[in-house]
C-alpha positions in Angstrom: -275.3 -81.2 172.5 -272.0 -81.5 170.7 -268.4 -81.9 171.8 -265.9 -79.1 171.7 -264.3 -78.6 168.3 -260.6 -78.4 167.7 -260.9 -75.2 165.8 -263.1 -73.8 168.5 -260.2 -74.1 171.0 -257.9 -72.4 168.6 -260.2 -69.4 168.6 -260.7 -69.7 172.3 -257.0 -69.7 173.0 -256.5 -66.7 170.7 -259.2 -64.7 172.4 -258.2 -65.9 175.8 -254.8 -64.3 175.3 -256.3 -61.1 174.1 -258.9 -60.9 176.8 -256.3 -60.6 179.6 -256.2 -56.9 178.7 -258.9 -54.4 179.5 -258.6 -53.1 176.0 -259.0 -56.3 173.9 -260.6 -55.9 170.5 -260.0 -52.1 170.6 -260.8 -50.1 167.5 -257.3 -49.7 166.4 -256.8 -53.5 166.6 -259.9 -53.9 164.4 -258.4 -51.4 161.9 -254.9 -52.9 161.9 -256.2 -56.5 161.7 -259.4 -56.1 159.8 -259.3 -59.4 158.1 -258.5 -61.3 161.3 -261.3 -59.7 163.2 -263.9 -60.2 160.4 -263.0 -63.9 160.3 -264.4 -64.1 163.9 -267.8 -64.6 162.5 -270.9 -65.4 164.5 -270.4 -69.2 164.6 -266.8 -68.8 165.9 -267.9 -66.3 168.4 -270.7 -68.6 169.6 -268.5 -71.7 170.0 -265.9 -69.7 171.9 -268.3 -68.0 174.3 -269.9 -71.4 175.0 -266.6 -72.9 175.7 -265.4 -70.1 178.0 -268.6 -69.8 179.9 -269.2 -73.5 180.5 -265.7 -74.2 181.6 -265.9 -71.3 184.0 -268.9 -72.7 185.6 -267.6 -76.3 185.7 -264.3 -75.1 187.3 -266.3 -73.7 190.2 -268.6 -76.7 190.4 -266.1 -79.5 190.5 -262.7 -78.2 189.8 -262.2 -76.8 193.3 -263.5 -78.0 196.6 -264.7 -74.6 197.9 -268.3 -74.8 196.7 -268.6 -78.6 196.6 -267.3 -78.7 200.1 -269.7 -76.0 201.3 -272.7 -77.9 200.1 -271.4 -81.3 201.3 -270.9 -83.0 198.0 -267.1 -83.3 198.4 -264.9 -83.7 201.5 -261.2 -83.4 201.5 -259.3 -86.5 202.6 -256.1 -84.5 202.8 -255.6 -80.7 203.4 -259.3 -80.3 204.3 -259.8 -76.7 205.0 -262.8 -76.5 202.6 -264.4 -79.2 204.7 -265.3 -76.4 207.1 -265.5 -73.4 204.7 -262.0 -72.1 205.0 -261.9 -70.9 201.4 -264.5 -68.3 202.1 -262.2 -66.5 204.5 -260.0 -65.2 201.7 -260.7 -62.8 198.8 -262.0 -64.7 195.7 -261.0 -63.7 192.2 -263.8 -65.4 190.3 -265.3 -62.0 189.7 -262.3 -61.2 187.5 -262.6 -64.5 185.7 -266.2 -63.7 184.9 -265.3 -60.2 183.7 -262.7 -61.6 181.3 -265.4 -63.6 179.6 -267.9 -60.8 179.8 -265.4 -58.5 178.0 -265.3 -61.0 175.1 -269.1 -61.4 175.2 -269.6 -57.6 175.0 -267.3 -57.5 172.0 -269.2 -60.3 170.4 -272.5 -58.5 170.9 -271.1 -55.4 169.2 -269.7 -57.4 166.2 -272.9 -59.4 165.8 -275.1 -56.3 166.1 -273.1 -54.7 163.3 -273.8 -57.7 161.1 -277.5 -57.7 162.2 -277.1 -61.2 163.6 -279.8 -60.6 166.2 -280.4 -64.2 167.2 -276.7 -64.4 168.1 -277.0 -61.1 170.0 -279.8 -62.6 172.0 -277.8 -65.7 172.8 -274.7 -63.7 173.8 -276.8 -61.5 176.0 -278.2 -64.6 177.7 -274.7 -65.5 178.7 -273.9 -62.0 179.7 -276.8 -62.1 182.1 -275.8 -65.4 183.5 -272.3 -64.2 184.3 -273.3 -60.8 185.8 -275.9 -62.6 187.9 -273.2 -65.0 189.2 -271.1 -62.0 190.2 -273.8 -60.2 192.1 -275.2 -63.4 193.7 -271.9 -64.3 195.2 -270.4 -60.9 196.0 -273.3 -58.4 196.5 -273.1 -55.0 194.8 -270.7 -55.2 191.8 -270.0 -53.1 188.7 -272.7 -53.5 186.1 -273.9 -50.2 184.4 -270.3 -48.9 184.1 -268.6 -52.3 183.6 -266.2 -52.8 180.7 -266.2 -49.2 179.6 -262.4 -48.6 179.7 -262.5 -47.3 176.2 -264.9 -44.7 177.3 -262.5 -43.6 180.0 -264.2 -45.4 183.0 -261.3 -47.2 184.5 -262.8 -47.5 188.0 -266.4 -48.4 187.5 -268.9 -47.9 190.3 -270.7 -50.7 192.0 -274.4 -50.9 191.2 -276.9 -51.8 194.0 -277.9 -55.5 193.8 -281.6 -54.6 193.4 -280.8 -52.5 190.4 -278.6 -55.2 188.9 -281.4 -57.7 189.0 -283.9 -55.3 187.4 -281.4 -54.6 184.6 -280.7 -58.3 184.1 -284.4 -59.2 183.8 -284.8 -56.5 181.2 -281.8 -57.8 179.3 -283.4 -61.2 179.2 -286.6 -59.9 177.8 -284.7 -58.2 175.0 -282.6 -61.3 174.5 -285.7 -63.5 174.1 -287.1 -61.1 171.5 -283.8 -61.1 169.6 -283.6 -64.9 169.6 -287.2 -65.2 168.4 -287.2 -62.5 165.7 -283.6 -62.7 164.4 -283.3 -64.0 160.9 -279.7 -65.2 161.1 -279.1 -69.0 161.2 -277.5 -70.6 164.2 -274.8 -73.0 162.9 -275.6 -76.6 164.1 -271.8 -77.3 163.7 -270.6 -74.5 166.0 -273.5 -74.4 168.4 -272.0 -76.9 170.8 -275.0 -76.6 173.1 -278.2 -76.8 171.2 -277.0 -77.7 167.6 -278.6 -74.6 166.0 -282.1 -75.0 167.6 -283.4 -71.5 168.3 -286.3 -73.0 170.2 -283.9 -74.5 172.7 -282.0 -71.2 173.0 -285.3 -69.4 173.7 -286.2 -71.9 176.4 -282.8 -71.5 178.0 -283.2 -67.7 178.0 -286.6 -67.9 179.6 -285.5 -70.5 182.1 -282.7 -68.3 183.2 -285.3 -65.6 183.9 -287.1 -68.1 186.2 -283.8 -68.8 188.0 -283.3 -65.0 188.6 -286.9 -64.5 189.9 -286.6 -67.5 192.2 -283.3 -66.1 193.5 -284.8 -62.8 194.5 -288.2 -64.1 195.3 -288.1 -62.9 198.9 -287.5 -59.3 197.8 -290.4 -59.1 195.2 -293.8 -58.1 196.3 -295.3 -59.3 193.0 -293.3 -62.5 192.7 -296.5 -64.5 191.8 -297.4 -62.3 188.9 -293.8 -62.2 187.6 -293.3 -65.9 187.9 -296.7 -66.6 186.3 -295.7 -64.6 183.3 -292.3 -66.2 183.1 -293.7 -69.7 183.5 -296.1 -69.1 180.7 -293.2 -68.8 178.2 -291.4 -71.9 176.7 -289.1 -73.4 179.3 -286.6 -76.3 179.4 -288.6 -79.4 180.1 -288.9 -83.1 179.5 -287.2 -84.2 176.4 -285.2 -80.9 176.0 -281.4 -80.7 175.9 -279.6 -79.4 179.0 -277.6 -76.1 178.7 -274.3 -77.9 178.8 -271.5 -79.0 176.4 -269.6 -82.3 176.2 -265.9 -83.0 176.5 -263.6 -84.3 173.9 -260.9 -85.5 176.3 -257.8 -84.9 174.1 -256.3 -81.9 175.8 -256.4 -80.2 179.2 -258.7 -77.6 177.9 -261.3 -79.9 176.4 -261.2 -82.7 179.1 -263.1 -83.4 182.2 -261.0 -82.1 185.1 -260.6 -85.5 186.9 -259.4 -87.5 183.9 -255.9 -88.3 182.7 -256.0 -85.2 180.5 -257.8 -83.0 183.0 -256.4 -80.1 185.0 -255.5 -82.3 187.9 -252.8 -83.9 185.8 -251.2 -87.3 185.9 -249.8 -88.6 188.0 -251.7 -86.9 190.7 -253.2 -87.6 194.1 -255.9 -85.0 193.6 -258.6 -87.5 192.7 -257.8 -89.6 195.7 -258.0 -86.6 198.1 -261.6 -85.9 197.3 -264.3 -88.1 198.8 -268.1 -88.0 198.8 -269.7 -86.5 201.9 -271.3 -88.9 204.3 -274.3 -86.5 204.3 -274.8 -87.1 200.6 -274.0 -90.8 200.6 -276.3 -91.6 203.6 -279.1 -89.6 202.2 -279.0 -91.3 198.9 -278.7 -94.8 200.4 -281.7 -94.1 202.6 -283.7 -93.1 199.5 -282.4 -96.1 197.6 -281.2 -93.7 194.9 -280.0 -95.5 191.7 -277.4 -92.8 191.2 -275.3 -94.2 194.1 -273.3 -96.8 192.1 -272.9 -94.2 189.2 -271.3 -91.6 191.4 -269.6 -93.5 194.2 -267.1 -96.4 194.3 -267.5 -99.3 196.7 -265.1 -99.1 199.7 -261.9 -101.0 199.1 -261.8 -102.6 202.6 -265.2 -102.3 204.1 -265.7 -103.2 207.8 -267.8 -106.2 208.7 -269.0 -107.5 212.0 -269.3 -111.0 210.5 -266.1 -113.0 211.2 -267.0 -115.4 208.3 -266.5 -112.6 205.8 -263.1 -111.5 207.0 -260.7 -111.4 204.1 -263.5 -112.4 201.6 -263.1 -110.5 198.3 -265.9 -109.3 196.1 -266.2 -107.5 192.8 -268.7 -104.8 191.8 -269.6 -103.6 188.3 -271.4 -100.2 188.1 -274.0 -99.2 185.6 -271.4 -97.8 183.2 -269.3 -101.0 183.2 -266.6 -99.9 185.5 -265.4 -102.6 187.9 -264.2 -102.5 191.4 -262.5 -105.0 193.8 -263.1 -104.9 197.5 -262.3 -107.1 200.5 -264.2 -107.4 203.7 -262.3 -106.7 206.9 -263.6 -108.1 210.2 -264.1 -105.6 213.0 -264.0 -107.5 216.3 -266.3 -105.5 218.6 -265.2 -107.6 221.6 -261.6 -106.4 221.1 -261.8 -103.6 223.6 -258.4 -102.2 222.9 -258.7 -102.3 219.1 -262.2 -100.9 219.0 -261.3 -98.2 221.5 -258.4 -97.1 219.3 -260.7 -96.3 216.4 -264.1 -96.0 218.0 -264.3 -92.2 217.6 -263.6 -92.6 213.9 -265.6 -95.6 212.8 -268.9 -94.5 211.4 -270.1 -97.3 209.1 -269.8 -101.0 209.2 -271.4 -103.7 207.0 -271.8 -101.0 204.3 -270.3 -101.0 200.8 -270.7 -97.2 200.2 -269.4 -94.9 202.9 -269.0 -91.1 202.9 -266.4 -88.9 204.7 -268.0 -87.1 207.6 -268.7 -83.4 207.0 -266.6 -80.8 208.7 -263.8 -83.2 209.7 -260.2 -82.3 209.2 -258.5 -83.6 206.1 -257.0 -86.6 207.8 -257.5 -90.0 206.3 -257.6 -91.6 209.7 -260.8 -89.8 210.6 -262.4 -91.4 207.6 -264.3 -94.4 209.1 -261.3 -95.6 211.2 -258.8 -95.9 208.3 -255.4 -97.1 209.6 -253.4 -97.9 206.5 -251.4 -94.8 205.5 -249.2 -96.5 202.9 -251.6 -96.0 200.1 -251.1 -93.0 197.7 -248.7 -91.1 199.8 -250.8 -91.0 202.9 -253.8 -89.4 201.2 -255.7 -92.6 200.6 -258.4 -94.2 202.6 -259.5 -97.8 202.3 -262.6 -97.3 204.5 -264.4 -94.5 202.7 -265.7 -94.5 199.1 -263.9 -92.7 196.4 -265.9 -91.1 193.6 -266.7 -93.6 190.9 -264.3 -94.3 188.0 -266.7 -92.3 185.8 -265.1 -89.2 187.2 -261.6 -90.3 186.3 -262.4 -90.2 182.6 -261.2 -87.4 180.4 -264.5 -87.6 178.5 -267.7 -89.6 178.9 -271.3 -89.1 177.7 -272.4 -88.4 181.2 -269.8 -85.8 181.9 -270.6 -82.3 180.7 -269.7 -78.7 181.5 -273.0 -77.3 182.7 -274.7 -73.9 183.0 -278.3 -75.1 183.5 -280.1 -78.4 183.5 -283.7 -79.3 182.8 -284.1 -80.6 186.4 -283.2 -77.3 187.9 -286.0 -75.6 185.9 -288.6 -78.2 186.9 -287.6 -78.0 190.6 -287.8 -74.2 190.4 -291.4 -74.5 189.1 -292.2 -77.1 191.8 -291.0 -74.6 194.5 -293.1 -71.8 192.8 -296.2 -74.0 192.7 -295.8 -75.2 196.3 -295.6 -71.6 197.4 -298.7 -70.7 195.4 -296.8 -68.3 193.2 -297.9 -70.1 190.0 -300.7 -72.5 189.1 -300.0 -76.2 188.3 -299.1 -79.2 190.3 -296.0 -79.0 192.5 -295.9 -82.8 192.5 -295.8 -83.0 188.7 -293.0 -80.5 188.4 -291.1 -82.2 191.3 -291.3 -85.6 189.6 -290.3 -84.1 186.3 -287.2 -82.7 188.0 -286.3 -86.0 189.6 -286.9 -87.8 186.3 -284.7 -85.3 184.4 -281.8 -85.7 186.8 -282.0 -89.5 186.9 -282.2 -89.6 183.1 -279.2 -87.2 182.8 -277.1 -89.8 184.7 -278.2 -92.7 182.6 -280.7 -94.3 184.9 -283.2 -96.5 183.1 -286.9 -95.8 182.8 -287.8 -98.8 184.9 -285.4 -97.8 187.7 -286.8 -94.3 187.6 -290.4 -95.6 188.0 -289.3 -97.8 190.9 -287.6 -94.8 192.6 -290.6 -92.5 192.1 -293.0 -95.1 193.5 -291.4 -95.1 197.0 -293.3 -93.5 199.8 -290.1 -91.7 200.8 -290.3 -89.8 197.6 -293.9 -88.8 197.7 -294.7 -85.2 198.5 -296.7 -84.6 201.7 -299.8 -82.4 201.8 -298.4 -79.5 203.8 -296.4 -76.7 202.2 -293.4 -76.9 204.5 -293.1 -80.6 203.9 -293.4 -80.1 200.1 -290.7 -77.4 200.1 -288.4 -79.6 202.2 -288.6 -82.6 199.8 -288.3 -80.4 196.7 -285.2 -78.8 198.2 -283.7 -82.2 199.1 -284.1 -83.7 195.6 -282.9 -80.5 194.0 -279.8 -80.5 196.2 -279.0 -84.1 195.1 -279.7 -83.2 191.5 -277.2 -80.3 191.7 -274.3 -82.7 192.3 -271.5 -81.3 190.0 -273.5 -78.0 189.9 -272.3 -76.8 193.3 -272.8 -73.1 192.7 -276.5 -73.5 192.4 -276.7 -75.9 195.3 -274.8 -73.3 197.4 -277.1 -70.4 196.4 -280.2 -72.5 197.1 -278.9 -73.6 200.5 -278.1 -70.0 201.4 -281.5 -68.8 200.3 -283.9 -71.5 201.6 -281.8 -73.1 204.4 -283.0 -76.4 202.9 -282.2 -79.2 203.2 -281.1 -78.6 206.8 -277.6 -80.0 206.6 -275.8 -77.3 208.5 -275.1 -79.2 211.6 -273.9 -82.5 210.0 -270.8 -84.0 211.4 -268.5 -81.3 212.9 -270.2 -78.4 211.0 -272.2 -77.4 214.1 -269.1 -75.5 215.1 -268.8 -73.5 211.9 -271.3 -70.9 210.6 -272.4 -71.2 207.0 -270.7 -68.5 204.8 -273.0 -66.1 202.9 -270.9 -64.6 200.3 -267.5 -64.3 198.6 -265.1 -61.6 199.7 -264.3 -59.0 197.0 -261.0 -59.5 195.1 -258.1 -57.9 197.0 -257.4 -55.5 194.1 -260.8 -53.9 194.5 -259.9 -52.5 197.9 -256.7 -51.1 196.5 -257.4 -49.9 193.0 -261.1 -49.3 193.0 -261.4 -48.1 196.6 -264.3 -45.7 196.1 -266.6 -48.3 194.6 -265.4 -51.0 197.0 -266.2 -48.8 200.0 -269.6 -48.0 198.7 -270.3 -51.6 198.0 -269.2 -52.8 201.5 -271.4 -50.1 203.0 -274.6 -51.8 201.7 -273.7 -55.1 203.5 -275.1 -55.9 206.9 -272.9 -55.5 208.9 -270.9 -53.2 206.7 -267.8 -55.5 206.6 -266.2 -57.3 203.7 -266.4 -60.8 205.2 -268.2 -64.0 204.4 -271.0 -63.6 207.0 -272.2 -60.1 205.9 -275.6 -60.1 204.3 -276.1 -58.6 200.8 -279.4 -57.1 199.7 -280.8 -60.5 198.7 -280.4 -61.8 202.2 -281.4 -58.8 204.2 
């Protein structure tokens, strides 16, 4: 996996400007600017598509708090509507963002087909499938067969039924795999920011995406076992393979991790301080003695202690990546009736260095473990709840990547399939491979991985329900910073059962995104037909699309 290239971003910006129009790369543009268009050769197209697609995914997965909040990875310490799913109440325009990149991808497919660059066509088609699948998985029926045909006069495309979209996408992946395998064009190791020109890795990614789609619609397929058995027999992302992700450079807003000094949150900014790890996530990982805890989370700045001898005692912590933290114990006198009563309803954790913000609580720093000092960071700080670790304040770091799919997801999907009896093989082996891949991805040593896997709390039980529960739990943890997949898995399996954590018992879990507002105004016929397939037939976050019916 390679970092973004400076010239890649020059092309990305150029095409980003053009792609705002429905008619980008039109024929008359190609005729008038023939030399310019021909200079957009396959390597440039590949690097630009990788950049756009990966940044789109990472923007959803960590750039906002809508999905990270919904899956209890992130809680807001200030302005906390996403702590209880508020963002799902409004129309979401991510469909248009995906379509903008899809427009570019379709143009790249056409250009590469004309040059007989069929391996590139297969790769571009793989990303086309990933983005269309995102659209239908989050919204329901969307345009697909008539999408992006403005030049053919289709300005208001129909919505295809979700079942038909998945059939079409699976067929596209079969063609993509054939094109990647049989194409004779060379994938540039310089411009292939994901797999450094390795066609085998691209084929594995394409096949692994097919497994993702089959798992997603598994409840709707009567022959899911046969289809998954065939898919699992193909080369898939596994131990030792690279993840489908790209690294950050950290020099500009575009090529930087979002939380760093050069990221989209900007500097100076309170945004990093306003986001805290969920108590659900922190407590689960502490219980499991998960070695990713000090990688992801910072020690509390002023942790409570019931030991008066520790009052005011400072201590320092250095995490596995060499980042250092300073903390000071603060005595909580449980015999002080008045003092304890003042904060009793808020204090959740004492004698604990890592503490999460309780799920479903309003974005008020006082509700975070009895915090009382509002002078810090413009009243958005909290000395009693962990921040995310300093790793996530870097503009670039080897552990920070823009991700589309990781090896651990693939192995957990296979573990679920094996536990359900859909494929042969050991669910336990796939499960442990998934855990190992995730821990390795976050820099955990081989020795620490062995220790973690040896715990009885990690072992799979003998019953199917118990196996599926533990597989889902570990997959949920592994999806940290990949919140879109965590959300879709929670929605599909209801596992792990975290829906009543904290205050969330009062809020039903949202099932979909609302269509963008322009759809009900400018594409009313298609919109109306799409809404009619929901149950109930209402464009809200609780209506069930075909996948969930």
